[in-house]
N, CA, C and O atoms as a GROMACS GRO file, in nm:
protein
  488
    1MET      N    1   0.586  -4.679   4.654
    1MET     CA    2   0.696  -4.590   4.622
    1MET      C    3   0.819  -4.624   4.704
    1MET      O    4   0.930  -4.618   4.651
    2THR      N    5   0.803  -4.657   4.829
    2THR     CA    6   0.919  -4.681   4.915
    2THR      C    7   0.988  -4.814   4.887
    2THR      O    8   1.097  -4.838   4.938
    3GLN      N    9   0.926  -4.902   4.805
    3GLN     CA   10   0.992  -5.029   4.772
    3GLN      C   11   1.094  -5.013   4.660
    3GLN      O   12   1.169  -5.105   4.631
    4LEU      N   13   1.096  -4.897   4.597
    4LEU     CA   14   1.193  -4.870   4.491
    4LEU      C   15   1.329  -4.838   4.551
    4LEU      O   16   1.337  -4.792   4.665
    5PRO      N   17   1.436  -4.861   4.476
    5PRO     CA   18   1.568  -4.815   4.522
    5PRO      C   19   1.566  -4.662   4.534
    5PRO      O   20   1.483  -4.595   4.473
    6ALA      N   21   1.657  -4.609   4.612
    6ALA     CA   22   1.658  -4.466   4.640
    6ALA      C   23   1.751  -4.389   4.547
    6ALA      O   24   1.855  -4.439   4.505
    7LEU      N   25   1.710  -4.267   4.517
    7LEU     CA   26   1.796  -4.168   4.453
    7LEU      C   27   1.825  -4.063   4.559
    7LEU      O   28   1.736  -3.990   4.601
    8GLU      N   29   1.951  -4.058   4.601
    8GLU     CA   30   1.993  -3.962   4.703
    8GLU      C   31   2.082  -3.858   4.636
    8GLU      O   32   2.188  -3.890   4.584
    9LEU      N   33   2.037  -3.734   4.637
    9LEU     CA   34   2.114  -3.625   4.578
    9LEU      C   35   2.179  -3.547   4.691
    9LEU      O   36   2.110  -3.499   4.781
   10GLY      N   37   2.310  -3.536   4.688
   10GLY     CA   38   2.379  -3.471   4.799
   10GLY      C   39   2.368  -3.558   4.924
   10GLY      O   40   2.339  -3.678   4.915
   11TRP      N   41   2.391  -3.496   5.039
   11TRP     CA   42   2.385  -3.569   5.166
   11TRP      C   43   2.258  -3.533   5.240
   11TRP      O   44   2.211  -3.419   5.230
   12PRO      N   45   2.199  -3.628   5.316
   12PRO     CA   46   2.076  -3.601   5.390
   12PRO      C   47   2.093  -3.484   5.487
   12PRO      O   48   2.201  -3.459   5.540
   13ARG      N   49   1.983  -3.414   5.506
   13ARG     CA   50   1.974  -3.304   5.604
   13ARG      C   51   2.075  -3.194   5.578
   13ARG      O   52   2.127  -3.132   5.672
   14THR      N   53   2.104  -3.168   5.449
   14THR     CA   54   2.189  -3.056   5.412
   14THR      C   55   2.110  -2.963   5.320
   14THR      O   56   2.015  -3.004   5.254
   15GLU      N   57   2.152  -2.839   5.319
   15GLU     CA   58   2.086  -2.742   5.230
   15GLU      C   59   2.102  -2.783   5.084
   15GLU      O   60   2.013  -2.759   5.003
   16LEU      N   61   2.216  -2.844   5.051
   16LEU     CA   62   2.235  -2.890   4.914
   16LEU      C   63   2.129  -2.992   4.876
   16LEU      O   64   2.072  -2.983   4.767
   17ARG      N   65   2.101  -3.088   4.964
   17ARG     CA   66   1.997  -3.189   4.935
   17ARG      C   67   1.864  -3.118   4.910
   17ARG      O   68   1.794  -3.151   4.814
   18ARG      N   69   1.830  -3.023   4.994
   18ARG     CA   70   1.703  -2.951   4.978
   18ARG      C   71   1.697  -2.882   4.842
   18ARG      O   72   1.597  -2.892   4.771
   19GLN      N   73   1.804  -2.813   4.805
   19GLN     CA   74   1.808  -2.741   4.678
   19GLN      C   75   1.798  -2.835   4.559
   19GLN      O   76   1.726  -2.807   4.463
   20LEU      N   77   1.870  -2.947   4.564
   20LEU     CA   78   1.869  -3.041   4.453
   20LEU      C   79   1.733  -3.106   4.434
   20LEU      O   80   1.683  -3.116   4.322
   21VAL      N   81   1.672  -3.149   4.543
   21VAL     CA   82   1.539  -3.211   4.535
   21VAL      C   83   1.437  -3.110   4.484
   21VAL      O   84   1.354  -3.143   4.399
   22ASP      N   85   1.442  -2.988   4.535
   22ASP     CA   86   1.349  -2.885   4.488
   22ASP      C   87   1.366  -2.861   4.338
   22ASP      O   88   1.268  -2.842   4.267
   23ALA      N   89   1.490  -2.862   4.290
   23ALA     CA   90   1.515  -2.842   4.147
   23ALA      C   91   1.456  -2.956   4.064
   23ALA      O   92   1.403  -2.933   3.956
   24VAL      N   93   1.465  -3.080   4.115
   24VAL     CA   94   1.404  -3.193   4.044
   24VAL      C   95   1.252  -3.174   4.040
   24VAL      O   96   1.190  -3.191   3.934
   25LEU      N   97   1.192  -3.139   4.151
   25LEU     CA   98   1.047  -3.125   4.158
   25LEU      C   99   0.996  -3.011   4.070
   25LEU      O  100   0.883  -3.015   4.022
   26ARG      N  101   1.080  -2.908   4.049
   26ARG     CA  102   1.042  -2.796   3.960
   26ARG      C  103   1.071  -2.828   3.814
   26ARG      O  104   1.035  -2.751   3.725
   27GLY      N  105   1.136  -2.942   3.787
   27GLY     CA  106   1.170  -2.980   3.650
   27GLY      C  107   1.297  -2.915   3.599
   27GLY      O  108   1.325  -2.922   3.479
   28GLU      N  109   1.374  -2.853   3.686
   28GLU     CA  110   1.497  -2.785   3.645
   28GLU      C  111   1.618  -2.877   3.648
   28GLU      O  112   1.716  -2.850   3.579
   29LYS      N  113   1.612  -2.983   3.725
   29LYS     CA  114   1.724  -3.077   3.736
   29LYS      C  115   1.682  -3.209   3.673
   29LYS      O  116   1.592  -3.276   3.722
   30THR      N  117   1.749  -3.244   3.564
   30THR     CA  118   1.717  -3.369   3.493
   30THR      C  119   1.842  -3.455   3.472
   30THR      O  120   1.841  -3.549   3.393
   31ALA      N  121   1.948  -3.421   3.545
   31ALA     CA  122   2.073  -3.497   3.533
   31ALA      C  123   2.148  -3.490   3.665
   31ALA      O  124   2.129  -3.399   3.745
   32THR      N  125   2.234  -3.587   3.684
   32THR     CA  126   2.323  -3.588   3.800
   32THR      C  127   2.448  -3.667   3.762
   32THR      O  128   2.448  -3.744   3.666
   33ALA      N  129   2.552  -3.647   3.839
   33ALA     CA  130   2.678  -3.715   3.809
   33ALA      C  131   2.739  -3.771   3.937
   33ALA      O  132   2.725  -3.713   4.044
   34GLY      N  133   2.804  -3.883   3.923
   34GLY     CA  134   2.876  -3.944   4.034
   34GLY      C  135   3.010  -3.996   3.983
   34GLY      O  136   3.033  -4.004   3.863
   35LEU      N  137   3.094  -4.031   4.075
   35LEU     CA  138   3.222  -4.091   4.037
   35LEU      C  139   3.204  -4.241   4.018
   35LEU      O  140   3.134  -4.306   4.095
   36LEU      N  141   3.267  -4.295   3.918
   36LEU     CA  142   3.262  -4.439   3.895
   36LEU      C  143   3.316  -4.509   4.019
   36LEU      O  144   3.425  -4.477   4.066
   37GLY      N  145   3.240  -4.604   4.071
   37GLY     CA  146   3.281  -4.678   4.190
   37GLY      C  147   3.234  -4.617   4.320
   37GLY      O  148   3.248  -4.678   4.426
   38ASP      N  149   3.177  -4.496   4.315
   38ASP     CA  150   3.127  -4.428   4.435
   38ASP      C  151   2.981  -4.467   4.455
   38ASP      O  152   2.906  -4.478   4.359
   39ARG      N  153   2.942  -4.488   4.579
   39ARG     CA  154   2.805  -4.531   4.612
   39ARG      C  155   2.772  -4.654   4.531
   39ARG      O  156   2.848  -4.751   4.529
   40ASP      N  157   2.657  -4.651   4.463
   40ASP     CA  158   2.616  -4.769   4.385
   40ASP      C  159   2.623  -4.742   4.236
   40ASP      O  160   2.556  -4.810   4.158
   41GLU      N  161   2.704  -4.644   4.193
   41GLU     CA  162   2.716  -4.613   4.051
   41GLU      C  163   2.802  -4.719   3.983
   41GLU      O  164   2.894  -4.768   4.049
   42PRO      N  165   2.783  -4.757   3.861
   42PRO     CA  166   2.673  -4.728   3.771
   42PRO      C  167   2.572  -4.841   3.764
   42PRO      O  168   2.536  -4.882   3.653
   43SER      N  169   2.526  -4.892   3.875
   43SER     CA  170   2.437  -5.008   3.875
   43SER      C  171   2.300  -4.977   3.816
   43SER      O  172   2.220  -5.068   3.794
   44ARG      N  173   2.272  -4.852   3.792
   44ARG     CA  174   2.141  -4.815   3.736
   44ARG      C  175   2.148  -4.816   3.584
   44ARG      O  176   2.254  -4.800   3.524
   45CYS      N  177   2.029  -4.835   3.524
   45CYS     CA  178   2.023  -4.831   3.378
   45CYS      C  179   1.892  -4.768   3.335
   45CYS      O  180   1.799  -4.754   3.414
   46ALA      N  181   1.886  -4.730   3.208
   46ALA     CA  182   1.766  -4.666   3.153
   46ALA      C  183   1.644  -4.752   3.181
   46ALA      O  184   1.647  -4.874   3.165
   47GLY      N  185   1.538  -4.687   3.224
   47GLY     CA  186   1.413  -4.756   3.258
   47GLY      C  187   1.395  -4.781   3.405
   47GLY      O  188   1.283  -4.803   3.451
   48ASP      N  189   1.505  -4.780   3.481
   48ASP     CA  190   1.494  -4.799   3.627
   48ASP      C  191   1.415  -4.684   3.688
   48ASP      O  192   1.429  -4.569   3.645
   49ARG      N  193   1.335  -4.715   3.786
   49ARG     CA  194   1.264  -4.612   3.863
   49ARG      C  195   1.320  -4.609   4.004
   49ARG      O  196   1.347  -4.713   4.065
   50LEU      N  197   1.337  -4.488   4.054
   50LEU     CA  198   1.396  -4.468   4.186
   50LEU      C  199   1.311  -4.371   4.265
   50LEU      O  200   1.253  -4.278   4.209
   51VAL      N  201   1.303  -4.392   4.396
   51VAL     CA  202   1.234  -4.296   4.481
   51VAL      C  203   1.333  -4.186   4.517
   51VAL      O  204   1.442  -4.213   4.567
   52LEU      N  205   1.294  -4.063   4.492
   52LEU     CA  206   1.375  -3.946   4.523
   52LEU      C  207   1.357  -3.913   4.671
   52LEU      O  208   1.246  -3.889   4.717
   53LEU      N  209   1.469  -3.914   4.744
   53LEU     CA  210   1.462  -3.887   4.888
   53LEU      C  211   1.484  -3.738   4.916
   53LEU      O  212   1.571  -3.675   4.857
   54ASP      N  213   1.403  -3.684   5.007
   54ASP     CA  214   1.410  -3.542   5.039
   54ASP      C  215   1.510  -3.514   5.151
   54ASP      O  216   1.589  -3.602   5.188
   55PHE      N  217   1.507  -3.394   5.203
   55PHE     CA  218   1.597  -3.345   5.308
   55PHE      C  219   1.609  -3.444   5.424
   55PHE      O  220   1.718  -3.467   5.475
   56ASP      N  221   1.496  -3.503   5.465
   56ASP     CA  222   1.490  -3.594   5.579
   56ASP      C  223   1.491  -3.741   5.539
   56ASP      O  224   1.454  -3.827   5.619
   57ASP      N  225   1.532  -3.771   5.416
   57ASP     CA  226   1.532  -3.908   5.365
   57ASP      C  227   1.392  -3.967   5.353
   57ASP      O  228   1.373  -4.088   5.364
   58GLU      N  229   1.293  -3.881   5.332
   58GLU     CA  230   1.155  -3.924   5.308
   58GLU      C  231   1.127  -3.918   5.158
   58GLU      O  232   1.188  -3.837   5.088
   59PRO      N  233   1.037  -4.002   5.107
   59PRO     CA  234   1.005  -4.000   4.964
   59PRO      C  235   0.949  -3.864   4.922
   59PRO      O  236   0.860  -3.809   4.986
   60ALA      N  237   1.003  -3.811   4.812
   60ALA     CA  238   0.956  -3.683   4.759
   60ALA      C  239   0.901  -3.699   4.618
   60ALA      O  240   0.833  -3.609   4.568
   61GLY      N  241   0.928  -3.810   4.554
   61GLY     CA  242   0.883  -3.833   4.418
   61GLY      C  243   0.948  -3.958   4.362
   61GLY      O  244   1.024  -4.027   4.430
   62VAL      N  245   0.916  -3.986   4.237
   62VAL     CA  246   0.973  -4.100   4.167
   62VAL      C  247   1.031  -4.048   4.036
   62VAL      O  248   0.967  -3.973   3.962
   63VAL      N  249   1.154  -4.090   4.009
   63VAL     CA  250   1.217  -4.056   3.882
   63VAL      C  251   1.243  -4.183   3.803
   63VAL      O  252   1.257  -4.292   3.859
   64GLU      N  253   1.249  -4.166   3.673
   64GLU     CA  254   1.284  -4.276   3.584
   64GLU      C  255   1.415  -4.240   3.516
   64GLU      O  256   1.428  -4.131   3.459
   65ILE      N  257   1.510  -4.330   3.521
   65ILE     CA  258   1.638  -4.309   3.454
   65ILE      C  259   1.616  -4.318   3.303
   65ILE      O  260   1.555  -4.413   3.254
   66THR      N  261   1.665  -4.219   3.231
   66THR     CA  262   1.652  -4.220   3.086
   66THR      C  263   1.784  -4.250   3.015
   66THR      O  264   1.785  -4.292   2.900
   67GLU      N  265   1.896  -4.228   3.086
   67GLU     CA  266   2.027  -4.254   3.026
   67GLU      C  267   2.133  -4.264   3.135
   67GLU      O  268   2.131  -4.189   3.232
   68VAL      N  269   2.224  -4.358   3.117
   68VAL     CA  270   2.340  -4.370   3.205
   68VAL      C  271   2.461  -4.389   3.115
   68VAL      O  272   2.465  -4.480   3.032
   69ARG      N  273   2.560  -4.301   3.133
   69ARG     CA  274   2.684  -4.311   3.056
   69ARG      C  275   2.802  -4.299   3.150
   69ARG      O  276   2.801  -4.217   3.242
   70VAL      N  277   2.903  -4.379   3.129
   70VAL     CA  278   3.030  -4.363   3.200
   70VAL      C  279   3.123  -4.293   3.101
   70VAL      O  280   3.155  -4.347   2.994
   71VAL      N  281   3.166  -4.172   3.139
   71VAL     CA  282   3.248  -4.090   3.050
   71VAL      C  283   3.363  -4.027   3.128
   71VAL      O  284   3.352  -4.007   3.249
   72PRO      N  285   3.471  -3.995   3.061
   72PRO     CA  286   3.575  -3.916   3.127
   72PRO      C  287   3.520  -3.777   3.159
   72PRO      O  288   3.441  -3.722   3.083
   73ALA      N  289   3.562  -3.721   3.272
   73ALA     CA  290   3.514  -3.588   3.311
   73ALA      C  291   3.537  -3.485   3.201
   73ALA      O  292   3.458  -3.391   3.186
   74GLY      N  293   3.642  -3.501   3.124
   74GLY     CA  294   3.672  -3.409   3.015
   74GLY      C  295   3.568  -3.410   2.904
   74GLY      O  296   3.567  -3.321   2.820
   75GLU      N  297   3.478  -3.510   2.904
   75GLU     CA  298   3.374  -3.517   2.802
   75GLU      C  299   3.239  -3.462   2.848
   75GLU      O  300   3.143  -3.459   2.771
   76ILE      N  301   3.232  -3.417   2.973
   76ILE     CA  302   3.107  -3.353   3.019
   76ILE      C  303   3.093  -3.222   2.942
   76ILE      O  304   3.185  -3.141   2.938
   77ASP      N  305   2.977  -3.204   2.881
   77ASP     CA  306   2.956  -3.083   2.801
   77ASP      C  307   2.866  -2.983   2.873
   77ASP      O  308   2.811  -3.012   2.979
   78LEU      N  309   2.853  -2.865   2.814
   78LEU     CA  310   2.776  -2.758   2.876
   78LEU      C  311   2.630  -2.796   2.894
   78LEU      O  312   2.569  -2.761   2.995
   79GLN      N  313   2.572  -2.868   2.798
   79GLN     CA  314   2.431  -2.907   2.811
   79GLN      C  315   2.410  -2.996   2.933
   79GLN      O  316   2.314  -2.977   3.008
   80PHE      N  317   2.499  -3.092   2.953
   80PHE     CA  318   2.487  -3.178   3.071
   80PHE      C  319   2.502  -3.096   3.198
   80PHE      O  320   2.423  -3.111   3.291
   81ALA      N  321   2.602  -3.008   3.202
   81ALA     CA  322   2.622  -2.923   3.320
   81ALA      C  323   2.496  -2.842   3.350
   81ALA      O  324   2.456  -2.832   3.465
   82ARG      N  325   2.434  -2.785   3.248
   82ARG     CA  326   2.310  -2.708   3.268
   82ARG      C  327   2.195  -2.797   3.313
   82ARG      O  328   2.114  -2.757   3.396
   83ASP      N  329   2.188  -2.918   3.258
   83ASP     CA  330   2.079  -3.010   3.294
   83ASP      C  331   2.087  -3.055   3.439
   83ASP      O  332   1.989  -3.107   3.493
   84GLU      N  333   2.202  -3.036   3.503
   84GLU     CA  334   2.211  -3.068   3.645
   84GLU      C  335   2.129  -2.972   3.730
   84GLU      O  336   2.108  -2.996   3.849
   85GLY      N  337   2.082  -2.861   3.670
   85GLY     CA  338   1.986  -2.774   3.737
   85GLY      C  339   2.040  -2.694   3.854
   85GLY      O  340   1.964  -2.652   3.941
   86GLU      N  341   2.171  -2.674   3.856
   86GLU     CA  342   2.232  -2.601   3.967
   86GLU      C  343   2.285  -2.466   3.924
   86GLU      O  344   2.359  -2.401   3.998
   87GLY      N  345   2.246  -2.422   3.806
   87GLY     CA  346   2.285  -2.290   3.759
   87GLY      C  347   2.422  -2.282   3.695
   87GLY      O  348   2.476  -2.173   3.680
   88PHE      N  349   2.479  -2.396   3.657
   88PHE     CA  350   2.611  -2.394   3.594
   88PHE      C  351   2.602  -2.330   3.456
   88PHE      O  352   2.520  -2.372   3.374
   89GLU      N  353   2.685  -2.229   3.431
   89GLU     CA  354   2.689  -2.164   3.301
   89GLU      C  355   2.816  -2.197   3.223
   89GLU      O  356   2.840  -2.144   3.115
   90SER      N  357   2.897  -2.285   3.282
   90SER     CA  358   3.017  -2.331   3.212
   90SER      C  359   3.053  -2.470   3.265
   90SER      O  360   3.016  -2.508   3.376
   91VAL      N  361   3.126  -2.543   3.184
   91VAL     CA  362   3.174  -2.674   3.227
   91VAL      C  363   3.275  -2.655   3.341
   91VAL      O  364   3.281  -2.737   3.433
   92GLU      N  365   3.352  -2.548   3.335
   92GLU     CA  366   3.450  -2.522   3.442
   92GLU      C  367   3.379  -2.503   3.577
   92GLU      O  368   3.425  -2.555   3.678
   93ALA      N  369   3.268  -2.429   3.579
   93ALA     CA  370   3.192  -2.411   3.704
   93ALA      C  371   3.138  -2.544   3.753
   93ALA      O  372   3.140  -2.572   3.872
   94TRP      N  373   3.090  -2.628   3.661
   94TRP     CA  374   3.043  -2.762   3.696
   94TRP      C  375   3.157  -2.840   3.761
   94TRP      O  376   3.137  -2.904   3.865
   95ARG      N  377   3.275  -2.835   3.699
   95ARG     CA  378   3.389  -2.911   3.749
   95ARG      C  379   3.431  -2.865   3.888
   95ARG      O  380   3.456  -2.947   3.977
   96VAL      N  381   3.440  -2.733   3.909
   96VAL     CA  382   3.481  -2.678   4.038
   96VAL      C  383   3.387  -2.725   4.149
   96VAL      O  384   3.432  -2.769   4.254
   97GLU      N  385   3.256  -2.715   4.126
   97GLU     CA  386   3.160  -2.756   4.228
   97GLU      C  387   3.164  -2.906   4.254
   97GLU      O  388   3.148  -2.949   4.368
   98HIS      N  389   3.184  -2.986   4.151
   98HIS     CA  390   3.191  -3.130   4.170
   98HIS      C  391   3.321  -3.171   4.239
   98HIS      O  392   3.321  -3.266   4.318
   99GLU      N  393   3.429  -3.102   4.210
   99GLU     CA  394   3.552  -3.129   4.284
   99GLU      C  395   3.532  -3.100   4.432
   99GLU      O  396   3.581  -3.173   4.518
  100ARG      N  397   3.463  -2.993   4.462
  100ARG     CA  398   3.435  -2.959   4.602
  100ARG      C  399   3.349  -3.069   4.666
  100ARG      O  400   3.379  -3.114   4.777
  101PHE      N  401   3.243  -3.111   4.598
  101PHE     CA  402   3.154  -3.213   4.654
  101PHE      C  403   3.227  -3.347   4.670
  101PHE      O  404   3.216  -3.412   4.774
  102PHE      N  405   3.300  -3.389   4.566
  102PHE     CA  406   3.369  -3.519   4.570
  102PHE      C  407   3.495  -3.515   4.655
  102PHE      O  408   3.552  -3.619   4.688
  103GLU      N  409   3.539  -3.395   4.689
  103GLU     CA  410   3.660  -3.375   4.769
  103GLU      C  411   3.783  -3.436   4.702
  103GLU      O  412   3.868  -3.496   4.768
  104GLN      N  413   3.791  -3.419   4.572
  104GLN     CA  414   3.906  -3.464   4.495
  104GLN      C  415   3.905  -3.394   4.360
  104GLN      O  416   3.799  -3.354   4.312
  105PRO      N  417   4.021  -3.381   4.299
  105PRO     CA  418   4.025  -3.318   4.167
  105PRO      C  419   3.960  -3.408   4.062
  105PRO      O  420   3.964  -3.530   4.071
  106LEU      N  421   3.899  -3.344   3.963
  106LEU     CA  422   3.845  -3.417   3.849
  106LEU      C  423   3.939  -3.394   3.732
  106LEU      O  424   3.938  -3.288   3.670
  107LEU      N  425   4.020  -3.492   3.702
  107LEU     CA  426   4.108  -3.484   3.587
  107LEU      C  427   4.027  -3.516   3.462
  107LEU      O  428   3.918  -3.572   3.472
  108ASP      N  429   4.078  -3.481   3.348
  108ASP     CA  430   4.003  -3.507   3.224
  108ASP      C  431   3.969  -3.654   3.207
  108ASP      O  432   3.867  -3.687   3.145
  109ASP      N  433   4.053  -3.744   3.261
  109ASP     CA  434   4.027  -3.888   3.245
  109ASP      C  435   3.957  -3.951   3.366
  109ASP      O  436   3.938  -4.073   3.368
  110THR      N  437   3.919  -3.871   3.466
  110THR     CA  438   3.843  -3.925   3.580
  110THR      C  439   3.709  -3.976   3.529
  110THR      O  440   3.636  -3.904   3.461
  111GLN      N  441   3.677  -4.100   3.561
  111GLN     CA  442   3.553  -4.160   3.511
  111GLN      C  443   3.432  -4.113   3.592
  111GLN      O  444   3.426  -4.126   3.715
  112VAL      N  445   3.336  -4.057   3.520
  112VAL     CA  446   3.215  -4.001   3.579
  112VAL      C  447   3.095  -4.079   3.527
  112VAL      O  448   3.088  -4.114   3.409
  113VAL      N  449   3.001  -4.105   3.616
  113VAL     CA  450   2.875  -4.168   3.575
  113VAL      C  451   2.775  -4.054   3.555
  113VAL      O  452   2.731  -3.992   3.651
  114ALA      N  453   2.740  -4.029   3.430
  114ALA     CA  454   2.649  -3.921   3.393
  114ALA      C  455   2.510  -3.980   3.375
  114ALA      O  456   2.486  -4.062   3.285
  115VAL      N  457   2.417  -3.938   3.460
  115VAL     CA  458   2.283  -3.996   3.463
  115VAL      C  459   2.180  -3.889   3.426
  115VAL      O  460   2.183  -3.778   3.479
  116ARG      N  461   2.091  -3.924   3.338
  116ARG     CA  462   1.977  -3.838   3.303
  116ARG      C  463   1.851  -3.908   3.352
  116ARG      O  464   1.842  -4.031   3.352
  117PHE      N  465   1.754  -3.829   3.394
  117PHE     CA  466   1.630  -3.885   3.448
  117PHE      C  467   1.515  -3.789   3.424
  117PHE      O  468   1.534  -3.675   3.384
  118ARG      N  469   1.395  -3.839   3.449
  118ARG     CA  470   1.276  -3.754   3.441
  118ARG      C  471   1.188  -3.784   3.560
  118ARG      O  472   1.179  -3.899   3.605
  119LEU      N  473   1.123  -3.683   3.611
  119LEU     CA  474   1.030  -3.699   3.722
  119LEU      C  475   0.902  -3.762   3.669
  119LEU      O  476   0.842  -3.709   3.575
  120VAL      N  477   0.859  -3.871   3.728
  120VAL     CA  478   0.736  -3.937   3.681
  120VAL      C  479   0.625  -3.930   3.785
  120VAL      O  480   0.509  -3.958   3.754
  121GLU      N  481   0.661  -3.894   3.909
  121GLU     CA  482   0.560  -3.885   4.017
  121GLU      C  483   0.616  -3.796   4.126
  121GLU      O  484   0.732  -3.809   4.167
  122ASP      N  485   0.532  -3.704   4.174
  122ASP     CA  486   0.576  -3.623   4.288
  122ASP      C  487   0.472  -3.625   4.397
  122ASP      O  488   0.491  -3.562   4.502
   0.00000   0.00000   0.00000
C-alpha cells in the first residue's frame, strides 16, 4: 500500500484532514478538487490507485481514481459539490470554502481539477 502515490486531503495534522479522511472511509466523500498547477494536479488519471493518508500522514486506505476533469470553476455543479462529502448544499457554499482553503478567489474561469474516486481498501 505504501508504494502507491499518496492522496493528501487538506493539510497533515489538521482537523480538516481528519474530517476529510473520515468522510472517505464512511463512503461520504467520493470527489475532491484542486487548482490546476497546484501540487501534482492533474497528473492523475482514471484507474490510478493512491494511498489515502490520514491525520498523521499514515496510510488509511486505498482509493481508485474514476474520473479526472479540468473544468472552469463556474462549471462545478451541485452534484460534484455534494460528492465532496463536506456537507455543501449549494455551489456557492462549495466555492466559499474552496476560496478559503486555496486562499484566493475562484473566478468562473479559474481552472479546477475535479477528481472522482472510490475507496477500494481501508
